[in-house]
C-alpha positions in Angstrom: 114.4 -4.1 94.6 113.5 -4.3 90.6 109.8 -4.2 90.2 109.0 -3.9 86.5 105.1 -4.0 87.4 102.8 -1.4 87.0 101.3 -0.7 90.6 98.2 1.3 91.3 97.7 2.2 95.1 94.5 2.5 97.1 94.0 5.9 96.2 94.3 5.2 92.5 97.7 6.7 92.0 100.4 4.7 89.8 103.4 4.4 91.9 107.0 5.1 90.7 109.9 2.9 91.9 110.7 5.6 94.4 107.2 5.7 95.7 107.4 1.9 96.1 110.5 2.0 98.1 109.4 4.9 100.2 106.2 2.6 101.3 108.6 -0.1 102.0 110.8 2.1 104.3 107.8 3.5 106.1 106.3 0.0 106.8 110.0 -1.2 107.8 110.2 1.5 110.4 107.0 0.3 111.9 108.2 -3.0 112.1 111.5 -2.0 113.7 109.8 0.2 116.5 106.9 -2.5 117.2 107.6 -4.6 120.2 106.3 -7.7 118.4 107.1 -7.2 114.7 110.8 -6.4 115.1 111.3 -10.2 115.7 110.0 -10.7 112.0 111.9 -10.4 108.8 111.8 -6.8 107.5 113.5 -7.3 104.2 111.9 -5.7 101.1 110.4 -9.0 99.7 108.9 -9.8 103.2 107.2 -6.3 103.6 105.8 -6.5 100.1 103.7 -9.5 101.1 101.6 -7.1 103.0 101.9 -4.1 100.9 100.7 -5.8 97.8 97.3 -7.2 99.4 96.7 -3.6 101.0 97.4 -1.8 97.7 100.3 -0.1 99.3 98.2 1.3 102.2 101.1 1.4 104.8 98.6 1.4 107.8 96.5 -1.4 106.5 99.7 -3.4 105.8 100.8 -2.7 109.3 97.6 -4.0 110.7 97.7 -7.0 108.6 101.1 -7.8 109.8 100.1 -7.5 113.5 97.1 -9.9 112.7 99.4 -12.3 111.2 101.8 -12.1 114.3 98.9 -13.0 116.5 97.9 -15.9 114.4 101.6 -17.1 114.5 101.5 -17.0 118.3 98.0 -18.9 118.6 98.7 -21.5 115.7 102.5 -21.9 116.1 102.4 -25.7 115.3 101.3 -25.2 111.8 104.1 -22.8 111.0 106.9 -24.1 108.5 109.9 -25.5 110.8 111.3 -28.6 109.0 114.2 -28.0 106.6 113.1 -28.6 103.1 115.4 -31.7 102.8 113.2 -33.4 105.5 110.1 -32.9 103.7 111.1 -34.7 100.6 109.0 -37.7 101.5 105.9 -35.4 101.3 107.3 -33.9 98.2 107.4 -37.3 96.7 103.7 -38.0 97.6 102.8 -35.6 94.9 99.9 -34.0 96.9 100.8 -30.4 96.0 102.6 -28.8 93.0 103.3 -25.2 91.9 102.7 -25.4 88.1 104.9 -23.3 85.8 102.0 -21.4 84.6 99.5 -18.7 85.7 95.8 -18.4 85.2 94.2 -15.8 82.8 94.5 -13.1 85.3 98.2 -13.7 86.0 97.9 -15.8 89.3 100.3 -18.6 89.6 98.9 -22.1 89.5 99.0 -24.4 92.6 97.9 -28.0 92.0 96.2 -29.8 95.3 95.5 -33.4 94.7 93.3 -35.1 97.2 93.8 -38.7 96.1 97.5 -38.9 97.0 96.9 -37.7 100.6 97.1 -40.9 102.8 96.3 -40.1 106.4 98.1 -43.6 107.5 101.4 -41.8 106.2 101.1 -38.2 107.5 99.0 -36.2 110.0 96.9 -33.1 109.1 99.7 -30.9 110.9 102.3 -32.4 108.8 100.2 -31.7 105.6 99.8 -28.2 106.5 103.3 -27.5 107.6 104.2 -28.8 104.2 101.7 -26.5 102.4 102.8 -23.5 104.3 106.5 -24.3 103.3 105.4 -24.5 99.6 103.5 -21.1 100.1 106.8 -19.7 101.4 108.5 -20.8 98.1 105.6 -19.3 96.1 105.4 -15.9 97.6 109.2 -15.6 97.3 108.2 -14.6 93.5 107.3 -11.0 93.2 104.9 -11.8 90.4 103.2 -14.0 92.8 103.1 -11.2 95.4 101.7 -8.9 92.9 99.1 -11.1 91.1 98.2 -13.9 93.7 97.7 -17.8 93.7 95.0 -19.9 91.9 94.5 -23.2 93.5 93.0 -26.0 91.4 91.5 -28.4 94.0 91.2 -31.8 92.6 89.1 -33.7 95.1 88.7 -36.8 93.1 89.5 -40.0 95.0 89.2 -38.3 98.5 89.9 -40.8 101.1 87.1 -41.5 103.6 89.9 -41.4 106.3 90.3 -37.8 105.9 87.0 -37.3 107.7 89.0 -38.3 111.0 90.7 -34.8 110.4 87.4 -32.9 110.5 87.0 -32.3 114.1 85.3 -28.9 115.0 88.7 -27.9 116.4 90.5 -28.6 113.2 87.9 -26.9 111.1 87.9 -23.7 113.0 91.9 -24.0 113.0 91.8 -24.4 109.2 89.4 -21.3 108.6 91.6 -19.2 110.7 94.5 -20.2 108.5 92.7 -19.3 105.3 91.7 -16.0 106.9 95.2 -15.3 107.6 97.0 -16.1 104.2 98.8 -13.0 103.2 98.3 -13.0 99.3 96.9 -10.2 97.2 94.3 -12.6 95.6 93.7 -16.2 95.9 91.2 -18.2 93.9 90.2 -21.8 94.6 89.0 -23.9 91.7 87.2 -27.1 92.9 87.1 -29.9 90.2 86.1 -33.4 89.9 83.7 -33.2 93.0 82.8 -36.5 94.7 79.8 -37.2 97.2 82.4 -37.4 99.9 83.8 -34.2 99.1 80.3 -32.6 99.0 79.7 -34.0 102.4 83.0 -32.5 103.7 82.3 -29.1 102.2 78.8 -29.0 103.8 80.5 -29.3 107.2 83.3 -26.9 106.6 81.7 -24.2 104.6 80.1 -22.5 107.4 83.2 -22.0 109.1 85.1 -20.4 106.3 85.6 -16.6 106.1 83.2 -14.8 103.9 86.2 -13.3 101.7 87.2 -17.1 101.1 83.7 -18.2 100.2 83.6 -15.8 97.4 86.7 -17.0 95.9 85.6 -20.5 95.6 84.5 -21.8 92.3 83.0 -25.2 91.9 83.4 -26.8 88.3 82.4 -30.2 89.3 83.3 -32.1 85.8 82.7 -29.3 83.7 86.0 -28.4 82.4 84.9 -25.9 80.0 84.0 -23.9 82.9 87.3 -24.4 84.3 88.9 -23.4 80.9 87.3 -19.9 81.2 89.6 -19.2 84.0 92.8 -21.4 83.2 93.8 -22.1 79.5 94.0 -26.1 78.6 97.5 -25.8 77.6 98.2 -25.0 81.3 96.4 -27.9 82.6 97.0 -31.7 82.8 94.8 -34.0 80.6 92.6 -35.0 83.6 91.2 -31.6 83.6 90.9 -31.5 79.7 94.2 -29.8 79.2 97.3 -30.6 77.0 100.1 -30.1 79.8 102.1 -33.2 80.0 102.8 -32.9 83.9 106.1 -34.1 85.0 106.1 -34.5 88.8 109.6 -35.5 89.0 110.9 -32.2 87.4 108.4 -30.2 89.4 109.7 -32.0 92.4 113.4 -31.2 91.7 112.7 -27.6 90.9 111.0 -27.3 94.3 113.8 -28.8 96.0 116.6 -26.7 94.2 115.2 -23.6 96.2 115.9 -25.5 99.5 118.5 -22.9 100.6 116.5 -19.8 100.1 113.2 -21.5 101.6 115.2 -22.8 104.6 116.6 -19.0 105.2 113.1 -17.6 104.8 111.6 -19.8 107.4 114.1 -19.4 110.1 112.0 -16.6 111.9 109.3 -19.1 112.8 111.4 -20.6 115.1 110.9 -17.8 117.8 107.2 -19.0 117.9 108.0 -22.7 118.5 107.0 -23.9 121.9 
């Protein structure tokens, strides 16, 4: 795999391409010899999902993979399973979009809009399965593996009907999901906060892993604060930006990767009950 990225490992050493490939091979052997992980993909790009967050510490990457496998077994119903073509109705709802930009730290931008989520048209499980499919698309990009994801959480217009999803079981399940997202770095930028969302966050925040709480930044309606992290030219006008967002184009781009995404999510079928 061609990795034209400067990589410093957990010991502070800059890795050569041979070093990187050797770490990949070490982790691959651990996968292949494990009674559980041998069921997962073992291609270079999949193994890098675990190596980047661990700063190429093979032992820690292996532990992370084992923990994720356990999560897959416990929460199998939230794993991607539907071919991308069957998700087009959710794509067209414009709830989630991978923007063609990064934040100022190089993390890929993911726009999450609350006002387009209609609980009468989809369930929480359907939404999360769609989100996880979108994440499969994102982490297939080596730059995302190396730098992470920056999520813009636009909570303006949140429906009161979403409160029906906030059962104790769902909240704990969602917290566990966040704790098991294998991304090197993830940040959450919450904008256009409403009184309803404040109430929702008051319920959910105590359940979130500490590492996730530390990555949440509340900007409210202060777009100058948001612009310290993300340049205005990368943001739609509703966030004080200049980017003329074209949802149809973004949706077509996502759908154009259907074949690769469908191939990637095949392994999740072993967890279906």
